[in-house]
N, C-alpha and C positions, 0 to 999 in steps of 0.2 A: 417223626422228624427228630433228629438228634440236635441237642443243644450245643452250640459252639463253646469251646473251652476258653475261659478267661483267666489270664495269668494275674492281672493286677486290677483291683477296683480302686478308683479315685473317688473319695467320698467328700462331698461339699455340703455342709450344713449352713443354711442361710436364715438370718432373721434381720429384716430391714436394712439390707446392704445394697440397695439399688445403685448407689454411686460407684460401687466396686465390682459388682457381679459380672458384668460383661467382660472386663479385663481378666478376672479370675477364670471364667469359663473358657475364654480364648486361649489362655496359657495352658489349660489342661487339654483342650482339644488339639492344639498345635504341637503336641509332643512328638519328638523324633525318637522312635523306638524300633529296635531290630529284633525280629524273631519272637516277638511277644504280642499278646493281645491284651487290650485293656478296655475297661468300661468306665464311664463317668456317671456317678449317681448323685443327683442333686435333690436335696430334701429342703423344702421351704417350711420352716417351723412357725407357721401362722403369721407371716409378715403382714404388716399393715400398709406398707409402701408398694411400689410397682415392681418389686424384685422378681416375682414369679412371672409376670408378663414379659420382662426382659429375658428371663431364662427360657421361656417358651420359644423364643426365636432360635434357640439351639436344639430344639426337640429332636431333630433328626440325628444328632450326634451324642445326646445324653439321655439318661433315664430320669424322668422328672416325677417327683412326688411332692404333694402339698398336704401338710397337716392342717386341719381345720382351725386349731387354736395353738398358741404357743405352749409347748410342753417342756421346753428347755433343751439344751444341747445334748445332755446325756440320753434322754429319751429319743431325740431325733437321730443321734449317732447309732444307737442300738437298732432303731428302725432301719436305717440305711444298711447296717451290717447284715441284717436278716434278708435284705433284698439283694445283697452283693453276691457275685458268683466267683470272684477272684480267689486265687490261692493266697495272695498277699493283698493288703490294702494300705492306702495312704489317705490321711484326712488332710484336706487343704481348707484353711479358713476362707470364708467367702469374701473377705476383704484383702486377701493375699493373691499373689500370682507366682507361678513357678517357672524356673528356667526350662527351655524347650528340651533339654536333655535330662532333666531331673528323674523322670520315671525310668528311663533306660539305665542311668547310672545306679539308681537304687536297686533296680531289679537284678542287675549283675552282681552287686554285693550280696543281696539276699539269696540268690541262687547258689553262689559259690559257698556261702556260709550257712545255708539252710539248716543243717543239723545243729549247728551251734546256736542259731537264733530262734529256732522253733519255740513258740509259746513264751518268748521273752520280749519285754518292751525295750526298744532301743531308741536312742535319740540321734537325730540327724539334723543338719542345718539346712534351712530353706534359703535358696539363693534368689536374689532380686537383681535384675539387670537394670542399671542406669547407664552410666558411662563405663563402668566396669562392674565386676561381680562384687556385690556387697552382702554381708550377712545381715539378714533382716531380723529374724527371730527364730528361736528354737522350736522344733516341732517334735511330736511324739508319734511313733509308728508302732503298731502292734502287728506282729506276725502270727498268722494262724497256721 
């Protein structure tokens, strides 16, 4: 059996963010993306709240992993990267949510500029929708 090609991996690291995790996951699952495939990898870093239970509701749409104890964001992110299959990845904080076109927009830029961006860390802005598009905070993306 051949494994399906994944263009983009969305990585979410969570630690005790049960109040935000559902909105975060929905924003990642509801992406409008053309001619690309993506996966969502959710790593719970030993949360003490019910975050993982909430994330399990989305098990049919995401890949779920739970670390037995909190090892920190660096360890959890590296764990997720090892599990990822995408050519590119984006890390979304578990208390954030992204615009429904974010992955499509970023993938177009990355594909057009891949030779320039390969193995370079770039910074892009994460958008939040309220009444209009607002810049919430800066995110860092690593291209592999």
